[in-house]
C-alpha positions as CSV (number, residue, x, y, z in Angstrom):
1,M,23.3,86.1,99.5
2,N,25.5,88.0,101.5
3,T,24.4,91.3,102.1
4,C,27.0,92.7,104.9
5,A,28.3,95.9,104.4
6,P,32.3,96.2,104.0
7,T,33.5,96.6,107.2
8,V,32.2,94.7,110.4
9,T,32.7,97.0,114.0
10,S,30.2,95.5,115.9
11,E,31.2,93.5,119.3
12,V,29.6,90.7,118.0
13,I,29.2,88.8,114.2
14,A,27.7,85.8,112.6
15,I,29.5,84.0,110.4
16,R,27.8,81.4,108.1
17,P,29.2,78.3,105.9
18,G,29.4,79.0,101.9
19,R,31.4,79.2,98.9
20,P,34.8,78.9,99.0
21,L,36.9,82.0,99.5
22,T,38.6,83.8,96.2
23,G,40.2,86.1,95.2
24,A,43.2,88.8,96.9
25,V,43.6,90.6,99.6
26,T,46.5,92.8,100.7
27,V,47.4,92.3,105.0
28,D,47.9,95.5,107.3
29,G,50.7,96.0,108.8
30,S,52.3,93.7,111.9
31,K,51.0,94.5,115.3
32,N,53.6,92.4,116.5
33,A,56.5,94.4,114.7
34,A,54.9,97.9,114.9
35,L,55.4,98.1,118.2
36,P,58.9,97.2,119.2
37,L,59.5,99.7,116.3
38,V,57.2,102.7,117.8
39,A,59.6,102.2,121.0
40,A,62.8,102.1,119.0
41,A,61.5,105.1,117.8
42,A,60.7,106.7,120.4
43,A,63.7,105.5,122.6
44,L,65.8,107.4,119.5
45,L,64.7,110.9,121.0
46,R,64.9,111.8,117.5
47,P,62.0,112.7,114.6
48,V,61.6,109.1,113.0
49,R,58.9,108.2,110.1
50,L,57.2,104.7,110.5
51,D,55.5,103.7,107.6
52,N,52.5,100.8,107.1
53,V,51.5,101.4,110.6
54,P,48.4,99.3,110.9
55,A,45.6,100.3,112.9
56,S,45.2,97.8,115.2
57,S,43.9,99.6,118.8
58,D,46.9,97.7,120.4
59,V,48.9,100.1,118.2
60,R,46.9,103.0,118.9
61,T,47.2,102.6,122.5
62,L,50.7,102.5,122.1
63,L,51.0,105.7,120.5
64,D,48.6,107.4,123.1
65,L,50.9,106.5,125.8
66,L,54.0,108.0,124.0
67,Q,51.8,111.2,123.8
68,Q,50.8,111.0,127.2
69,A,54.8,111.0,127.8
70,G,55.9,113.8,125.9
71,W,56.3,112.5,122.5
72,T,53.8,113.7,119.2
73,A,52.6,110.9,117.2
74,A,51.8,112.9,114.3
75,H,49.6,111.4,110.9
76,P,50.6,113.5,107.9
77,F,47.6,114.1,105.7
78,S,46.8,112.0,102.6
79,E,49.9,109.7,103.8
80,G,48.0,106.8,104.6
81,P,48.9,104.6,107.4
82,T,52.6,106.8,108.2
83,T,52.9,107.8,111.5
84,L,55.6,110.5,112.7
85,V,57.2,109.8,116.2
86,L,58.7,113.4,117.3
87,P,60.2,114.1,121.0
88,G,58.4,116.5,122.7
89,E,58.8,118.8,125.8
90,T,56.1,117.6,128.2
91,T,57.7,116.2,131.5
92,L,56.2,112.7,132.6
93,T,54.4,112.6,136.2
94,R,54.4,109.0,138.1
95,D,51.1,107.9,137.2
96,D,50.8,109.7,133.7
97,L,50.5,106.1,132.4
98,G,49.0,103.7,135.0
99,E,45.5,102.8,134.2
100,A,45.9,103.1,130.0
101,A,49.3,101.1,129.9
102,S,47.7,98.5,131.9
103,S,45.8,97.4,129.5
104,I,48.1,96.3,126.2
105,R,51.4,93.9,127.2
106,A,53.7,96.0,124.6
107,S,54.1,98.8,127.6
108,Y,57.2,97.4,128.7
109,Y,58.7,98.4,125.3
110,L,58.6,101.9,126.4
111,V,60.6,101.4,129.6
112,P,64.3,102.4,127.7
113,A,62.5,105.2,125.7
114,L,61.1,106.5,129.2
115,I,64.7,105.9,131.1
116,A,66.2,108.3,128.0
117,R,63.8,110.9,128.6
118,C,63.6,110.7,132.1
119,G,66.0,108.5,133.9
120,R,63.0,106.2,135.3
121,A,60.0,104.4,133.9
122,R,57.3,103.9,136.4
123,L,54.8,101.4,135.1
124,P,51.6,98.8,136.0
125,W,51.9,95.3,135.5
126,P,51.3,94.5,131.6
127,G,48.0,93.5,130.3
128,G,46.7,92.3,126.9
129,C,45.4,88.6,126.1
130,R,45.2,86.3,129.5
131,I,47.3,83.4,128.1
132,G,49.5,82.6,130.9
133,D,52.2,83.9,133.0
134,R,54.5,86.0,130.8
135,G,56.5,87.6,133.3
136,M,59.0,90.2,133.5
137,E,61.6,88.4,135.6
138,Q,64.1,88.4,131.8
139,H,63.2,91.9,131.8
140,F,64.7,93.2,135.0
141,K,67.7,91.2,134.6
142,V,68.4,93.1,131.0
143,Y,68.2,96.3,133.1
144,E,69.9,95.3,136.1
145,A,73.1,94.1,133.5
146,F,72.7,97.8,132.5
147,G,73.3,98.6,136.4
148,D,69.5,99.8,137.0
149,R,67.1,99.4,139.8
150,I,64.2,97.4,139.9
151,R,62.0,98.1,142.9
152,V,58.2,96.3,142.2
153,D,54.9,96.2,143.9
154,D,51.4,95.5,143.6
155,R,50.7,97.9,140.8
156,G,53.3,97.5,139.0
157,Y,57.1,98.2,138.7
158,L,59.9,101.0,138.5
159,V,63.4,101.3,136.7
160,E,65.4,103.7,137.4
161,V,68.7,104.4,136.2
162,G,71.7,103.7,138.8
163,K,75.5,103.7,138.2
164,A,76.2,103.6,134.6
165,V,78.5,100.3,133.3
166,R,81.7,100.7,131.3
167,G,82.3,98.6,128.0
168,T,80.5,96.2,126.7
169,V,77.3,95.1,128.4
170,S,76.9,91.1,128.1
171,L,74.4,88.7,129.2
172,V,72.8,85.7,128.3
173,L,69.0,85.1,128.4
174,P,67.8,81.8,130.2
175,F,65.3,81.2,126.9
176,R,65.3,83.4,123.9
177,S,62.6,85.5,124.9
178,R,61.4,88.1,122.4
179,G,60.5,90.7,124.9
180,A,63.5,90.5,126.7
181,T,65.4,90.5,123.9
182,I,63.9,94.4,122.4
183,A,64.3,95.7,125.9
184,A,68.5,94.8,125.6
185,I,68.4,95.9,122.3
186,L,66.5,99.4,123.3
187,R,68.2,99.8,126.7
188,A,72.3,99.8,124.7
189,V,70.6,102.2,122.7
190,V,70.0,104.7,125.4
191,A,72.9,104.0,127.4
192,G,75.1,104.0,123.8
193,T,76.3,101.1,125.2
194,P,77.9,98.0,122.9
195,L,76.2,94.8,123.7
196,R,76.8,91.1,123.4
197,L,73.6,89.4,124.1
198,G,73.8,85.4,124.3
199,Q,70.9,83.2,123.4
200,P,69.1,86.0,121.5
201,N,65.4,85.7,120.1
202,L,65.7,85.9,116.2
203,S,62.2,86.4,115.6
204,P,60.9,88.4,112.4
205,E,59.9,91.5,115.1
206,V,63.4,91.2,116.4
207,L,65.5,91.6,113.2
208,G,63.3,94.2,111.8
209,V,64.0,96.5,114.9
210,L,67.7,95.6,114.0
211,N,67.5,96.5,110.3
212,A,66.0,99.9,111.9
213,L,68.8,100.9,114.0
214,K,71.2,99.0,110.9
215,A,69.7,101.6,108.4
216,I,70.6,104.7,111.1
217,G,74.5,103.3,111.6
218,Y,74.4,100.7,113.7
219,E,76.8,97.5,113.7
220,C,74.8,94.7,114.3
221,R,75.4,91.0,114.3
222,A,72.8,88.3,114.8
223,G,73.7,85.0,115.1
224,E,71.8,81.7,117.2
225,R,73.8,81.9,119.9
226,V,75.1,85.6,120.3
227,L,73.6,88.9,119.4
228,T,76.0,92.2,119.2
229,L,75.0,96.0,118.7
230,V,77.3,98.9,118.2
231,A,76.5,102.7,118.3
232,P,77.7,104.5,115.5
233,S,80.3,107.1,116.1
234,S,78.0,109.6,114.1
235,V,74.7,110.3,113.1
236,S,72.9,111.5,110.8
237,Q,70.6,114.6,111.1
238,D,68.4,112.5,108.2
239,V,65.0,111.9,109.7
240,P,65.3,108.1,109.4
241,V,62.3,106.2,107.4
242,W,61.3,102.4,108.7
243,K,58.4,100.7,107.3
244,V,56.3,98.0,109.0
245,P,56.4,94.2,107.6
246,G,53.4,92.7,106.6
247,D,51.7,91.2,109.3
248,K,52.4,87.3,109.0
249,I,49.5,86.0,111.4
250,E,47.1,88.0,109.8
251,A,48.1,86.2,106.4
252,G,48.6,82.9,107.8
253,T,44.8,83.4,109.2
254,L,43.6,84.1,106.1
255,A,45.5,81.3,104.4
256,C,44.1,78.4,106.8
257,A,40.7,80.7,106.3
258,V,40.8,80.2,102.5
259,A,42.1,76.4,103.0
260,A,39.3,75.5,105.5
261,T,36.6,76.5,102.8
262,R,38.6,74.9,99.7
263,G,38.8,78.1,98.3
264,T,41.8,79.7,96.0
265,A,42.9,82.8,96.8
266,R,46.2,85.5,97.4
267,V,47.5,87.0,100.2
268,E,49.7,89.8,99.4
269,G,52.1,92.2,101.5
270,V,54.0,89.6,103.5
271,L,57.4,88.3,103.3
272,A,58.0,85.0,102.3
273,S,60.8,84.4,104.7
274,D,58.4,85.1,107.9
275,I,55.6,82.8,106.3
276,A,57.8,79.6,105.7
277,P,57.1,77.1,108.7
278,L,52.9,78.4,107.8
279,I,53.6,77.0,104.4
280,T,55.5,73.9,105.5
281,A,52.6,73.2,107.9
282,L,50.2,73.3,105.0
283,N,51.4,71.6,102.7
284,R,52.3,68.4,104.9
285,V,48.3,68.1,105.2
286,G,47.7,68.4,101.6
287,I,47.0,72.3,101.2
288,P,48.9,73.3,98.3
289,T,50.4,76.9,99.5
290,A,53.8,78.4,97.6
291,F,54.8,81.9,97.8
292,E,54.6,83.2,94.1
293,A,54.9,86.7,93.1
294,E,55.1,88.4,96.2
295,A,52.0,87.2,97.7
296,L,51.3,83.6,99.5
297,V,48.9,81.5,97.0
298,V,46.7,79.0,98.5
299,K,45.1,76.7,96.0
300,G,42.0,75.2,97.1
301,Q,41.0,73.5,94.2
302,D,44.0,71.3,94.0
303,I,43.8,70.1,98.0
304,Q,44.3,66.4,98.5
305,P,44.7,65.9,102.2
306,T,47.7,63.7,102.8
307,G,46.1,62.0,106.0
308,R,49.7,63.0,107.7
309,P,49.3,64.3,111.2
310,L,50.2,67.9,111.7
311,R,52.3,68.5,114.7
312,A,52.0,72.6,115.2
313,M,54.5,72.8,117.7
314,A,55.4,76.3,118.6
315,S,58.6,77.4,119.4
316,L,61.4,80.3,120.3
317,A,64.2,78.7,118.0
318,P,65.0,80.7,115.0
319,N,62.6,79.5,112.0
320,G,60.5,77.8,114.2
321,L,56.8,78.4,114.1
322,D,55.6,81.2,115.5
323,A,52.9,80.7,118.3
324,D,50.4,82.8,116.8
325,F,50.4,80.5,113.8
326,E,49.3,77.6,115.9
327,P,45.1,78.8,116.9
328,P,44.3,79.6,113.4
329,L,46.1,76.1,112.2
330,L,44.1,74.4,115.0
331,G,40.8,76.0,113.7
332,L,41.5,74.3,110.0
333,A,43.3,71.4,111.3
334,L,40.0,69.9,112.7
335,G,38.9,69.5,108.9
336,F,41.6,67.6,107.9
337,P,42.2,63.7,108.3
338,G,45.0,62.7,110.7
339,T,45.8,62.4,114.6
340,H,46.8,66.1,114.9
341,F,49.0,67.3,117.6
342,F,49.4,70.9,118.7
343,S,52.1,72.3,121.2
344,D,52.4,75.7,122.8
345,P,54.7,75.9,126.0
346,I,55.3,79.8,125.3
347,N,51.6,80.8,126.4
348,P,50.4,78.0,128.5
349,G,46.9,79.8,128.8
350,R,46.4,79.7,125.6
351,H,44.4,75.9,124.9
352,S,42.4,76.8,128.1
353,N,41.4,79.9,126.0
354,L,40.5,78.1,122.7
355,I,39.6,74.6,123.0
356,P,36.1,75.5,125.7
357,Q,35.0,77.5,122.3
358,L,35.4,75.0,119.6
359,V,34.3,72.2,122.5
360,R,30.9,74.5,122.1
361,M,30.8,73.7,118.6
362,G,31.1,70.1,118.9
363,G,35.0,69.9,118.6
364,V,36.6,66.7,120.3
365,I,39.6,67.5,121.6
366,T,42.1,65.9,123.6
367,E,43.7,68.1,126.3
368,L,47.1,66.4,127.5
369,S,48.5,69.2,129.6
370,T,48.1,73.0,129.7
371,T,50.0,73.2,127.0
372,E,49.3,69.8,124.6
373,C,46.2,68.6,123.1
374,R,45.1,66.0,119.7
375,F,42.4,65.0,117.7
376,T,41.6,63.3,114.9
377,G,39.8,64.9,112.1
378,P,37.6,65.0,109.9
379,Q,36.0,66.7,112.2
380,R,32.3,68.7,111.3
381,L,31.5,71.4,113.9
382,T,28.2,72.9,114.5
383,G,27.5,76.8,115.0
384,A,26.9,78.4,118.5
385,G,27.7,80.8,120.3
386,V,31.3,81.6,120.9
387,E,33.9,84.3,122.5
388,A,36.9,85.6,121.2
389,T,38.8,85.4,124.9
390,D,42.2,87.1,123.4
391,I,43.2,87.6,119.8
392,R,44.1,84.4,118.1
393,T,41.5,82.4,119.6
394,G,38.9,84.9,117.7
395,S,40.3,84.7,114.2
396,A,40.8,80.7,114.9
397,L,36.7,80.4,115.7
398,M,36.4,82.4,112.5
399,I,37.9,80.0,110.8
400,A,35.9,77.0,112.4
401,G,33.0,79.0,111.7
402,L,33.1,79.4,108.0
403,T,32.9,76.0,107.7
404,A,30.4,74.3,110.5
405,R,27.0,74.0,110.1
406,G,24.5,76.4,110.9
407,V,25.5,80.2,112.0
408,T,28.3,80.4,114.9
409,T,27.9,83.9,116.8
410,L,31.3,85.2,117.9
411,G,31.3,87.6,120.8
412,R,34.1,90.2,121.7
413,V,35.2,91.3,118.6
414,D,36.9,94.0,120.1
415,Q,40.1,91.5,121.1
416,I,40.2,90.7,118.0
417,R,40.4,94.2,116.5
418,R,43.6,94.6,119.4
419,G,45.6,92.8,116.6
420,H,44.1,93.3,113.6
421,A,42.0,96.6,112.5
422,D,39.7,94.4,110.0
423,L,40.3,90.7,109.7
424,P,36.3,90.1,109.1
425,G,37.0,93.1,106.8
426,K,38.9,90.7,104.6
427,L,37.8,87.6,105.2
428,L,34.0,89.5,103.6
429,A,36.5,90.6,100.7
430,L,37.2,87.5,100.1
431,G,33.8,86.1,100.1
432,A,33.0,85.1,103.5
433,D,29.4,85.5,104.9
434,I,30.0,87.1,107.9
435,C,27.3,89.7,109.1
436,E,27.6,92.4,112.2
437,V,24.9,91.0,115.0
438,T,22.4,94.2,116.1
439,P,21.4,93.7,119.8
C-alpha cells in the first residue's frame, strides 16, 4: 500500500515497482521555454506579464538574478503561476550577479537585458548540468556581430557595447545553437536593429520567443535556412501577456513512465507539435501513443512490442528529437525487445552521467563513444542506490526504478527540481510507489 505524502521534496526518494500508472496529470510550464521568455521580457525594459511560469529552481534563480540587477519580479496574489517582470531603478554593480549566476547555465540569456540597462554585462561562466562542454564561443560571435567588445578571464566574461552597427546585422551560425539563436534575437531587440540569421535553431523554445515578439509588433520570419527579425515602427503601451507553453520534456518523461509500467494515462497541458518526435519513437517500439483531445495519451493495455530497434538520435535540426527526450526514452527502452541505439552529440557528457547509474542497477549497455551507446532489451533491472547527477539522468532513473526488482533509492533530487517543480509528485498522482527517505 502506498502511504506516501502527496508532495515529495526530500533530497532522497525511494521508488518501488507497483501497479501500472493510470489517470490524468497536467504538466507545468516549460523551464526551457520560460528562461528565454523571462530574459526577453527583461530586455524590453517595459512591464511584461508571464503566465504559466513554472516553479522549478532554475526559473526562480533567474528571476532572483533579475531582481538583483534592478528589475522587479512580482507575483500577483491569487493568480497562480503568473509573474510580472518590471524594469526598476537599481544600479548594477560589477559583481552583483557573481556566485548566484554561476549556478545555472541560463544566466547567459541575461546579457542583452544587462546591455540594455547598463551598456555592459559581466557574468561568471555558466553552470547548470554537467553534461559536457557547451561553450560560449557562438554567443560571443553574435555579440561581436553587433559591434560589442568581449573580454574573458578565469572568472567569466564581459560584454560591452562598442560601435553600433548600421543597418541589418547579418551572420550565419556554424551549427544550430539554441542559446546563440536566442542571444541574436534578444540583442537585435535591444539594438533596435534588423537581424538576418543564417542556420538558426528553430526549436519550440526559440519559436516561443519569436511568437511573443510578434504579439507586440515585431516582424519575424523563421525558415530552416534564414531567420529575420524587424522591430515595429511604433510600440503599444499595453502590457504584453505571454504564456509559457507546457513542458514537453515533462510530458515525455511522464509518458515514458506510464509506458514502462504498461499503464494508461493522459498527460495534459502540452502542444502536439512539441511532442511529435516522441510519439513517433514510442509507436515504433509498439507503445500506442497519440495526441487526443488536447492531451498526450498512452494506452499501455494495448502495448504490443514490435522488436524494432529504437534509434534515438538527438538533433538540432527542425523537427528533430530534442536531446532532453533521449534519457527518459533510454530508461524505457531497456525494458523493450530490440537492439537499440542512442546518440546525443549535443551534450557529450550526458551518457557518462546516466550509463554508470543504470549499470549499478544491472543494466548492460555498450558505450560506442562518448556520445553513442547500444544495448539489447528487454533487460530486468534491480533496485540500487543511484544519484541524479543532472536533471535528465534523474528522470530516467525514476523510470528505471518503476520496473526494477526491489527498491531504488535516488539521491540528489534537488537536481530534478532544477527542471521540474515536482516530477515525483506527478508520478505519485498517477499511482507510482514513491516515498521520501528519512535520514
